[in-house]
DSSP file (Angstrom, degrees, kcal/mol; ACC not computed):
  #  RESIDUE AA STRUCTURE BP1 BP2  ACC     N-H-->O    O-->H-N    N-H-->O    O-->H-N    TCO  KAPPA ALPHA  PHI   PSI    X-CA   Y-CA   Z-CA
    1    1 A M    >         0   0    0      0, 0.0     3,-0.8     0, 0.0     4,-0.5   0.000 360.0 360.0 360.0 -39.3  250.6   38.9  145.7
    2    2 A T  G >   +     0   0    0      1,-0.2     3,-0.6     2,-0.2     4,-0.4   0.778 360.0  65.4 -66.6 -23.5  253.7   40.8  144.7
    3    3 A R  G 3  S+     0   0    0      1,-0.2    -1,-0.2     2,-0.1     4,-0.2   0.860 111.7  32.3 -65.7 -35.5  251.7   42.4  141.9
    4    4 A Y  G <> S+     0   0    0     -3,-0.8     4,-2.3     1,-0.1    -1,-0.2   0.287  89.3 101.8-105.0   8.6  249.5   44.3  144.4
    5    5 A R  H <> S+     0   0    0     -3,-0.6     4,-2.4    -4,-0.5     5,-0.2   0.909  81.4  50.1 -62.4 -42.9  252.1   44.8  147.2
    6    6 A A  H  > S+     0   0    0     -4,-0.4     4,-2.4     1,-0.2    -1,-0.2   0.903 111.6  48.7 -63.4 -40.6  252.7   48.4  146.3
    7    7 A R  H  > S+     0   0    0     -4,-0.2     4,-2.7     2,-0.2    -1,-0.2   0.911 110.9  50.4 -64.8 -41.0  249.0   49.2  146.3
    8    8 A A  H  X S+     0   0    0     -4,-2.3     4,-2.5     2,-0.2    -2,-0.2   0.901 110.9  48.6 -64.6 -40.6  248.5   47.5  149.6
    9    9 A V  H  X S+     0   0    0     -4,-2.4     4,-2.4     2,-0.2     5,-0.2   0.925 112.8  47.8 -65.5 -43.8  251.4   49.4  151.2
   10   10 A L  H  X S+     0   0    0     -4,-2.4     4,-2.3     1,-0.2    -2,-0.2   0.905 112.5  49.4 -62.8 -41.4  250.0   52.7  149.9
   11   11 A L  H  X S+     0   0    0     -4,-2.7     4,-2.4     2,-0.2    -2,-0.2   0.907 110.2  51.2 -64.0 -41.8  246.5   51.9  151.1
   12   12 A L  H  X S+     0   0    0     -4,-2.5     4,-2.5     1,-0.2     5,-0.2   0.941 112.5  45.1 -61.0 -48.0  247.9   51.0  154.5
   13   13 A F  H  X S+     0   0    0     -4,-2.4     4,-2.3     1,-0.2    -1,-0.2   0.869 111.8  53.6 -65.6 -35.5  249.7   54.3  154.9
   14   14 A G  H  X S+     0   0    0     -4,-2.3     4,-2.2    -5,-0.2    -1,-0.2   0.915 110.4  45.9 -63.7 -43.0  246.7   56.2  153.6
   15   15 A V  H  X S+     0   0    0     -4,-2.4     4,-1.9     2,-0.2    -2,-0.2   0.927 114.9  46.9 -65.9 -45.1  244.4   54.6  156.2
   16   16 A L  H  X S+     0   0    0     -4,-2.5     4,-0.7     1,-0.2    -2,-0.2   0.874 112.0  52.2 -63.4 -36.1  247.0   55.3  159.0
   17   17 A Y  H >< S+     0   0    0     -4,-2.3     3,-0.6    -5,-0.2    -2,-0.2   0.908 111.3  45.1 -66.6 -43.7  247.5   58.8  157.7
   18   18 A L  H >< S+     0   0    0     -4,-2.2     3,-1.5     1,-0.2    -1,-0.2   0.798 104.4  61.5 -74.6 -28.2  243.7   59.6  157.7
   19   19 A T  H 3< S+     0   0    0     -4,-1.9    -1,-0.2     1,-0.3    -2,-0.2   0.721  94.6  64.9 -70.9 -17.3  243.1   58.1  161.1
   20   20 A A  T << S+     0   0    0     -4,-0.7     2,-1.2    -3,-0.6    -1,-0.3   0.453  75.6  96.6 -80.4   0.8  245.5   60.6  162.6
   21   21 A C    <   +     0   0    0     -3,-1.5    80,-2.7     2,-0.0     2,-0.3  -0.287  61.3 100.0 -89.9  51.3  243.1   63.5  161.6
   22   22 A S  E     -A  100   0A   0     -2,-1.2     2,-0.3    78,-0.3    78,-0.2  -0.930  46.4-175.9-129.6 158.7  241.4   63.8  164.9
   23   23 A S  E     -A   99   0A   0     76,-2.3    76,-2.4    -2,-0.3     2,-0.5  -0.968  36.4 -91.2-148.4 162.3  241.9   66.2  167.8
   24   24 A W  E     -A   98   0A   0     -2,-0.3     2,-0.4    74,-0.2    74,-0.2  -0.660  46.6-172.0 -76.9 126.1  240.7   67.0  171.3
   25   25 A Q  E     -A   97   0A   0     72,-3.2    72,-2.5    -2,-0.5     2,-0.0  -0.973  23.6-117.0-126.2 135.7  237.7   69.3  171.1
   26   26 A S  E     -A   96   0A   0     -2,-0.4    70,-0.2    70,-0.2    68,-0.0  -0.336  19.2-130.1 -66.9 148.7  236.0   71.1  173.9
   27   27 A I    >   -     0   0    0     68,-1.9     3,-0.6     1,-0.3    -1,-0.1   0.597  42.6-143.7 -79.3  -9.3  232.3   70.1  174.5
   28   28 A G  T 3   -     0   0    0     67,-0.3    -1,-0.3     1,-0.2    67,-0.2  -0.544  56.0 -14.8  86.6-148.0  231.3   73.8  174.6
   29   29 A P  T 3  S+     0   0    0      0, 0.0    -1,-0.2     0, 0.0     2,-0.1   0.502 101.3 108.9 -78.2  -2.0  228.6   75.3  176.8
   30   30 A V  S <  S-     0   0    0     -3,-0.6    -3,-0.1     1,-0.1    -2,-0.0  -0.478  78.5-107.9 -74.6 143.2  227.0   71.9  177.7
   31   31 A S     >  -     0   0    0     -2,-0.1     4,-2.5     1,-0.1     5,-0.2  -0.444  24.7-123.0 -68.6 144.4  227.5   70.8  181.3
   32   32 A P  H  > S+     0   0    0      0, 0.0     4,-2.4     0, 0.0     5,-0.2   0.878 110.0  51.7 -56.9 -40.3  229.9   67.8  181.6
   33   33 A S  H  > S+     0   0    0      1,-0.2     4,-2.1     2,-0.2     5,-0.2   0.924 111.6  45.9 -65.7 -42.7  227.4   65.6  183.4
   34   34 A R  H  > S+     0   0    0      2,-0.2     4,-2.2     1,-0.2     5,-0.3   0.911 113.0  50.6 -65.2 -42.5  224.7   66.2  180.7
   35   35 A F  H  X>S+     0   0    0     -4,-2.5     4,-3.0     1,-0.2     5,-0.6   0.926 111.7  46.6 -61.7 -46.1  227.2   65.6  177.9
   36   36 A I  H  X5S+     0   0    0     -4,-2.4     4,-1.3     1,-0.2    -1,-0.2   0.889 113.0  49.5 -66.6 -39.0  228.4   62.3  179.3
   37   37 A E  H  <5S+     0   0    0     -4,-2.1    -1,-0.2    -5,-0.2    -2,-0.2   0.894 121.0  34.3 -66.4 -39.4  224.9   61.0  180.0
   38   38 A L  H  <5S+     0   0    0     -4,-2.2    -2,-0.2    -5,-0.2    -3,-0.2   0.915 128.8  31.3 -83.2 -45.2  223.6   61.9  176.5
   39   39 A D  H  <5S-     0   0    0     -4,-3.0    -3,-0.2    -5,-0.3    -2,-0.1   0.778  80.6-157.2 -87.6 -28.5  226.7   61.2  174.3
   40   40 A Q     << -     0   0    0     -4,-1.3    -4,-0.1    -5,-0.6    -3,-0.1   0.946  20.3-156.2  46.7  63.4  228.3   58.4  176.3
   41   41 A P        -     0   0    0      0, 0.0     3,-0.1     0, 0.0    -1,-0.1  -0.295  19.7-134.8 -69.6 152.6  231.8   59.0  174.9
   42   42 A E  S    S+     0   0    0      1,-0.2    16,-3.6    16,-0.1     2,-0.3   0.897  88.5   9.1 -70.0 -42.9  234.4   56.2  174.9
   43   43 A R  E     -B   57   0A   0     14,-0.2    55,-0.5    15,-0.1     2,-0.3  -0.990  65.0-176.1-140.3 147.0  237.2   58.5  176.2
   44   44 A V  E     -B   56   0A   0     12,-1.9    12,-3.0    -2,-0.3     2,-0.5  -0.966  20.0-138.3-136.5 156.3  237.3   62.1  177.6
   45   45 A R  E     -BC  55  96A   0     51,-2.7    51,-2.5    -2,-0.3     2,-0.5  -0.981  22.9-160.0-114.8 125.5  240.1   64.4  178.7
   46   46 A V  E     -BC  54  95A   0      8,-3.1     8,-2.1    -2,-0.5     2,-0.6  -0.891   9.0-160.3-109.9 130.5  239.3   66.3  181.8
   47   47 A T  E     -BC  53  94A   0     47,-2.9    46,-2.8    -2,-0.5    47,-1.9  -0.956  20.0-151.3-106.2 124.0  241.1   69.5  182.9
   48   48 A M  E >   - C   0  92A   0      4,-2.9     3,-2.2    -2,-0.6    44,-0.2  -0.388  30.1 -97.0 -92.6 170.8  240.6   70.0  186.6
   49   49 A Q  T 3  S+     0   0    0     42,-1.7    43,-0.1     1,-0.3    -1,-0.1   0.797 123.6  53.8 -56.8 -32.8  240.6   73.3  188.5
   50   50 A D  T 3  S-     0   0    0     41,-0.2    -1,-0.3     2,-0.1    41,-0.0   0.410 122.8-103.2 -86.0   3.5  244.3   73.0  189.5
   51   51 A G  S <  S+     0   0    0     -3,-2.2     2,-0.2     1,-0.3    -2,-0.1   0.364  73.9 142.6  94.1  -5.1  245.3   72.5  185.8
   52   52 A T        -     0   0    0     -5,-0.1    -4,-2.9     1,-0.0     2,-0.4  -0.480  36.4-152.8 -70.3 136.9  245.8   68.8  186.0
   53   53 A Q  E     +B   47   0A   0     -6,-0.2     2,-0.3    -2,-0.2    -6,-0.2  -0.920  15.8 176.5-113.5 140.4  244.7   66.8  182.9
   54   54 A M  E     -B   46   0A   0     -8,-2.1    -8,-3.1    -2,-0.4     2,-0.5  -0.996  24.2-137.8-139.1 143.3  243.6   63.2  182.9
   55   55 A E  E     -BD  45  71A   0     16,-0.5    16,-2.6    -2,-0.3     2,-0.4  -0.877  24.6-160.5 -97.8 135.0  242.3   60.9  180.2
   56   56 A L  E     -BD  44  70A   0    -12,-3.0   -12,-1.9    -2,-0.5     2,-0.5  -0.933  10.9-137.8-121.2 141.1  239.4   58.8  181.3
   57   57 A D  E    S-BD  43  69A   0     12,-2.6    12,-1.2    -2,-0.4   -14,-0.2  -0.859  79.3 -18.0-100.6 123.5  238.0   55.6  179.8
   58   58 A R  E    S-     0   0A   0    -16,-3.6    -1,-0.2    -2,-0.5   -16,-0.1   0.938  82.9-158.0  48.5  65.0  234.2   55.1  179.5
   59   59 A P  E     -     0   0A   0      0, 0.0     2,-0.3     0, 0.0     9,-0.2  -0.384  12.4-173.1 -73.6 150.0  233.2   57.8  182.0
   60   60 A V  E     - D   0  67A   0      7,-2.5     7,-3.0    -2,-0.1     2,-0.5  -0.953  23.4-121.7-135.7 157.0  229.8   57.8  183.8
   61   61 A V  E     - D   0  66A   0     -2,-0.3     2,-0.5     5,-0.2     5,-0.2  -0.889  24.1-177.3-102.4 127.1  228.1   60.2  186.1
   62   62 A D  E >   - D   0  65A   0      3,-2.6     3,-1.2    -2,-0.5     2,-0.6  -0.889  64.4 -56.0-125.7  97.9  227.1   58.9  189.5
   63   63 A G  T 3  S-     0   0    0     -2,-0.5    -2,-0.0     1,-0.2     0, 0.0  -0.587 121.3 -18.6  70.3-116.3  225.3   61.6  191.4
   64   64 A D  T 3  S+     0   0    0     -2,-0.6    25,-2.5    -3,-0.1    26,-0.4   0.040 122.8  88.1-110.8  25.4  227.6   64.6  191.5
   65   65 A E  E <   -DE  62  88A   0     -3,-1.2    -3,-2.6    23,-0.3     2,-0.6  -0.918  69.5-133.7-125.5 151.0  230.8   62.6  190.7
   66   66 A L  E     -DE  61  87A   0     21,-3.2    21,-1.8    -2,-0.3     2,-0.4  -0.915  28.7-167.0-100.1 119.7  232.5   61.6  187.5
   67   67 A V  E     +DE  60  86A   0     -7,-3.0    -7,-2.5    -2,-0.6     2,-0.3  -0.916  25.4 119.6-115.8 133.8  233.5   57.9  187.8
   68   68 A S  E     - E   0  85A   0     17,-2.7    17,-3.6    -2,-0.4   -10,-0.1  -0.959  60.6 -90.8-168.1 179.5  235.9   56.2  185.4
   69   69 A R  E     -D   57   0A   0    -12,-1.2   -12,-2.6    -2,-0.3    15,-0.1  -0.964  45.9-127.2-106.8 125.2  239.1   54.3  185.0
   70   70 A P  E     -D   56   0A   0      0, 0.0    11,-2.6     0, 0.0     2,-0.5  -0.392  13.6-128.8 -72.9 150.6  242.0   56.6  184.3
   71   71 A I  E     -DF  55  80A   0    -16,-2.6   -16,-0.5     9,-0.2     2,-0.5  -0.880  22.0-158.3 -99.2 125.1  244.3   56.0  181.3
   72   72 A I  E     - F   0  79A   0      7,-3.6     7,-2.8    -2,-0.5     2,-0.5  -0.887   2.1-151.9-107.1 132.7  248.0   55.9  182.2
   73   73 A R  E     + F   0  78A   0     -2,-0.5     2,-0.5     5,-0.2     5,-0.2  -0.916  16.3 175.5-108.0 123.0  250.6   56.6  179.5
   74   74 A L  E >  S- F   0  77A   0      3,-2.3     3,-2.3    -2,-0.5    -2,-0.0  -0.966  72.1 -28.0-127.8 114.7  254.0   55.0  180.0
   75   75 A D  T 3  S-     0   0    0     -2,-0.5     3,-0.1     1,-0.3    -1,-0.1   0.857 126.5 -46.5  50.6  42.6  256.7   55.4  177.2
   76   76 A G  T 3  S+     0   0    0      1,-0.3    -1,-0.3     0, 0.0     2,-0.3   0.277 115.3 114.7  87.9 -12.0  254.0   55.7  174.5
   77   77 A D  E <   -F   74   0A   0     -3,-2.3    -3,-2.3     2,-0.0     2,-0.5  -0.683  58.5-137.8 -92.2 146.9  251.9   52.7  175.7
   78   78 A E  E     -F   73   0A   0     -2,-0.3     2,-0.4    -5,-0.2    -5,-0.2  -0.890  20.4-178.2-105.8 132.9  248.4   53.2  177.1
   79   79 A L  E     -F   72   0A   0     -7,-2.8    -7,-3.6    -2,-0.5     2,-0.7  -0.992  22.1-140.1-127.0 135.8  247.2   51.3  180.1
   80   80 A V  E     -F   71   0A   0     -2,-0.4    -9,-0.2    -9,-0.2   -24,-0.0  -0.867  30.4-126.4 -94.3 119.9  243.8   51.4  181.6
   81   81 A A        -     0   0    0    -11,-2.6     2,-0.1    -2,-0.7     4,-0.1  -0.346  22.6-114.8 -67.0 141.6  244.2   51.4  185.4
   82   82 A P  S    S+     0   0    0      0, 0.0    -1,-0.1     0, 0.0     0, 0.0  -0.453  79.0  30.6 -73.5 151.2  242.3   48.8  187.3
   83   83 A G  S    S-     0   0    0     -2,-0.1     2,-0.2   -14,-0.1    -2,-0.0   0.107  94.1 -70.1  84.4 158.8  239.6   50.0  189.7
   84   84 A D        -     0   0    0    -15,-0.1     2,-0.4   -17,-0.0   -15,-0.2  -0.549  35.7-158.2 -89.4 151.9  237.4   53.0  189.5
   85   85 A F  E     -E   68   0A   0    -17,-3.6   -17,-2.7    -2,-0.2     2,-0.4  -0.981  11.7-169.1-124.3 137.2  238.5   56.6  190.0
   86   86 A S  E     +E   67   0A   0     -2,-0.4   -19,-0.2   -19,-0.2   -21,-0.0  -0.969   9.2 177.6-131.7 149.3  236.0   59.3  190.9
   87   87 A M  E     -E   66   0A   0    -21,-1.8   -21,-3.2    -2,-0.4     2,-0.1  -0.991  38.2-100.2-143.1 146.9  236.2   63.1  191.1
   88   88 A P  E >   -E   65   0A   0      0, 0.0     3,-1.6     0, 0.0     4,-0.3  -0.439  25.7-132.0 -65.9 139.1  233.6   65.7  192.0
   89   89 A L  G >  S+     0   0    0    -25,-2.5     3,-1.2     1,-0.3   -24,-0.1   0.762 105.6  68.2 -63.1 -23.6  232.0   67.3  188.9
   90   90 A A  G 3  S+     0   0    0    -26,-0.4    -1,-0.3     1,-0.2   -25,-0.1   0.754  94.2  57.3 -67.0 -23.2  232.6   70.7  190.6
   91   91 A D  G <  S+     0   0    0     -3,-1.6   -42,-1.7   -43,-0.1     2,-0.6   0.578  82.3 102.7 -82.2 -10.0  236.4   70.1  190.1
   92   92 A V  E <   + C   0  48A   0     -3,-1.2   -44,-0.2    -4,-0.3     3,-0.1  -0.648  40.3 172.3 -80.7 117.4  236.0   69.7  186.3
   93   93 A L  E     +     0   0A   0    -46,-2.8     2,-0.3    -2,-0.6   -45,-0.2   0.856  69.2   4.0 -88.3 -42.6  237.1   72.9  184.6
   94   94 A M  E     - C   0  47A   0    -47,-1.9   -47,-2.9     2,-0.0     2,-0.4  -0.998  59.0-157.2-148.2 142.4  237.0   71.6  181.0
   95   95 A L  E     - C   0  46A   0     -2,-0.3   -68,-1.9   -49,-0.2     2,-0.3  -0.982  16.3-176.3-121.5 130.5  235.9   68.4  179.3
   96   96 A E  E     -AC  26  45A   0    -51,-2.5   -51,-2.7    -2,-0.4     2,-0.3  -0.940   9.4-161.3-127.8 149.1  237.2   67.4  175.8
   97   97 A V  E     -A   25   0A   0    -72,-2.5   -72,-3.2    -2,-0.3     2,-0.6  -0.914  27.5-113.5-123.7 154.5  236.5   64.6  173.5
   98   98 A Q  E     +A   24   0A   0    -55,-0.5     2,-0.3    -2,-0.3   -74,-0.2  -0.794  47.5 166.7 -91.7 120.2  238.5   63.3  170.6
   99   99 A R  E     -A   23   0A   0    -76,-2.4   -76,-2.3    -2,-0.6     2,-0.2  -0.874  43.6 -83.9-132.1 161.8  236.7   63.9  167.3
  100  100 A F  E     -A   22   0A   0     -2,-0.3     2,-0.7   -78,-0.2   -78,-0.3  -0.455  40.3-146.4 -63.8 131.9  237.4   63.9  163.6
  101  101 A D     >  -     0   0    0    -80,-2.7     4,-1.9    -2,-0.2     5,-0.1  -0.898  12.6-170.7-110.2 106.1  238.9   67.2  162.5
  102  102 A V  H  > S+     0   0    0     -2,-0.7     4,-2.5     1,-0.2     5,-0.2   0.909  85.4  50.6 -63.5 -45.4  237.7   68.2  159.0
  103  103 A A  H  > S+     0   0    0      1,-0.2     4,-2.2     2,-0.2    -1,-0.2   0.917 111.1  48.1 -62.5 -43.7  240.1   71.1  158.6
  104  104 A R  H  > S+     0   0    0      1,-0.2     4,-2.4     2,-0.2    -1,-0.2   0.881 111.6  51.3 -63.9 -38.1  243.2   69.1  159.6
  105  105 A T  H  X S+     0   0    0     -4,-1.9     4,-2.7   -84,-0.2     5,-0.3   0.926 109.1  49.5 -65.0 -45.3  242.1   66.3  157.2
  106  106 A I  H  X S+     0   0    0     -4,-2.5     4,-2.3     1,-0.2    -2,-0.2   0.917 112.5  48.1 -61.2 -43.3  241.8   68.7  154.3
  107  107 A V  H  X S+     0   0    0     -4,-2.2     4,-2.6    -5,-0.2    -1,-0.2   0.930 113.8  46.2 -63.3 -45.6  245.2   70.2  155.0
  108  108 A R  H  X S+     0   0    0     -4,-2.4     4,-2.3     2,-0.2    -2,-0.2   0.902 113.8  47.0 -67.7 -41.0  246.9   66.8  155.3
  109  109 A V  H  X S+     0   0    0     -4,-2.7     4,-2.4     2,-0.2    -1,-0.2   0.915 113.3  50.2 -66.0 -41.1  245.3   65.4  152.2
  110  110 A G  H  X S+     0   0    0     -4,-2.3     4,-2.4    -5,-0.3    -2,-0.2   0.921 111.8  46.9 -61.9 -44.7  246.2   68.5  150.3
  111  111 A L  H  X S+     0   0    0     -4,-2.6     4,-2.3     1,-0.2    -1,-0.2   0.873 111.5  52.1 -65.7 -36.5  249.8   68.4  151.4
  112  112 A G  H  X S+     0   0    0     -4,-2.3     4,-2.1     2,-0.2    -2,-0.2   0.907 110.2  48.1 -64.4 -41.6  250.0   64.7  150.6
  113  113 A A  H  X S+     0   0    0     -4,-2.4     4,-2.4     2,-0.2    -2,-0.2   0.909 111.7  49.6 -65.8 -42.1  248.7   65.4  147.1
  114  114 A L  H  X S+     0   0    0     -4,-2.4     4,-2.5     1,-0.2    -2,-0.2   0.897 110.7  50.9 -62.7 -39.7  251.2   68.2  146.6
  115  115 A G  H  X S+     0   0    0     -4,-2.3     4,-2.5     2,-0.2    -2,-0.2   0.895 109.7  49.6 -63.5 -40.8  254.0   66.0  147.8
  116  116 A A  H  X S+     0   0    0     -4,-2.1     4,-2.2     2,-0.2    -2,-0.2   0.914 112.5  46.9 -65.8 -42.8  253.0   63.2  145.3
  117  117 A V  H  X S+     0   0    0     -4,-2.4     4,-2.5     2,-0.2    -2,-0.2   0.907 112.8  50.5 -64.6 -41.5  252.9   65.7  142.4
  118  118 A G  H  X S+     0   0    0     -4,-2.5     4,-2.5     1,-0.2    -2,-0.2   0.903 110.1  49.3 -62.8 -41.9  256.3   67.1  143.5
  119  119 A A  H  X S+     0   0    0     -4,-2.5     4,-2.4     2,-0.2    -1,-0.2   0.892 111.4  49.6 -65.1 -39.1  257.8   63.6  143.7
  120  120 A L  H  X S+     0   0    0     -4,-2.2     4,-1.9     2,-0.2    -2,-0.2   0.925 112.7  46.5 -65.4 -44.4  256.5   62.8  140.2
  121  121 A L  H  X S+     0   0    0     -4,-2.5     4,-2.6     2,-0.2     5,-0.3   0.903 112.3  51.2 -63.8 -40.7  257.8   66.0  138.7
  122  122 A F  H  X>S+     0   0    0     -4,-2.5     4,-2.5     1,-0.2     5,-1.3   0.922 110.8  48.0 -61.4 -44.8  261.2   65.5  140.5
  123  123 A S  H  <5S+     0   0    0     -4,-2.4    -1,-0.2     1,-0.2    -2,-0.2   0.833 116.1  44.4 -68.0 -31.2  261.4   61.9  139.1
  124  124 A C  H  <5S+     0   0    0     -4,-1.9     9,-0.2    -5,-0.2    -2,-0.2   0.871 124.0  31.5 -79.1 -37.4  260.5   63.1  135.6
  125  125 A L  H  <5S+     0   0    0     -4,-2.6    -2,-0.2    -5,-0.2    -3,-0.2   0.794 130.5  23.5 -94.7 -29.9  262.8   66.2  135.4
  126  126 A V  T  <5S+     0   0    0     -4,-2.5    -3,-0.2    -5,-0.3    -4,-0.1   0.850 101.8  74.0-107.7 -45.7  265.8   65.4  137.6
  127  127 A L  S   <S-     0   0    0     -5,-1.3     2,-0.2     1,-0.0     4,-0.1  -0.542  70.7-136.4 -80.4 133.7  266.3   61.6  137.8
  128  128 A P        +     0   0    0      0, 0.0    -3,-0.1     0, 0.0    -2,-0.1  -0.552  51.9  98.3 -79.4 152.9  267.7   59.7  134.9
  129  129 A G  S    S-     0   0    0     -2,-0.2     0, 0.0     2,-0.1     0, 0.0  -0.942  83.7 -60.0 156.2-175.5  266.1   56.5  134.0
  130  130 A P  S    S+     0   0    0      0, 0.0     2,-0.5     0, 0.0    -1,-0.1   0.525  87.2 114.4 -77.5  -4.7  263.6   54.6  131.9
  131  131 A L        -     0   0    0     -8,-0.1     2,-0.7    -4,-0.1    -2,-0.1  -0.536  52.0-160.3 -72.1 118.8  260.6   56.7  133.1
  132  132 A N        +     0   0    0     -2,-0.5    -8,-0.1     1,-0.1    -1,-0.1  -0.887  16.0 174.3-104.0 111.7  259.3   58.6  130.1
  133  133 A C              0   0    0     -2,-0.7    -1,-0.1    -9,-0.2    -9,-0.1   0.290 360.0 360.0 -99.9   8.5  257.2   61.6  131.3
  134  134 A S              0   0    0    -10,-0.1    -1,-0.2     0, 0.0    -2,-0.0   0.487 360.0 360.0 -87.3 360.0  256.6   63.2  127.9
């Protein structure tokens, strides 16, 4: 097990690093009710007319209302509130979903690769030791 421990740690950090490459993206010109009925997203972020933002868990459209359970954040923890919450679709200014962001992923992987090359060059050129880089 100790032989593959370094690989396992690197793989774990790589997976955690890549899963962070998502961002909230607006749904565009599609109406919120149509988008929710067709796409059935797991989570959405709603910006209301007064500027208030809420994250909703498994939203559904019921008539002219958006029904869901709100997600409450306390000190970094997420809690899904019990009971349903509803708001009129007319109050929804913007609807966003969390999706994979290709540009952010390319930048982060590129910076990670540059960091790895820099660390290797630093260890070969500056640090004394048994590592022979020639």
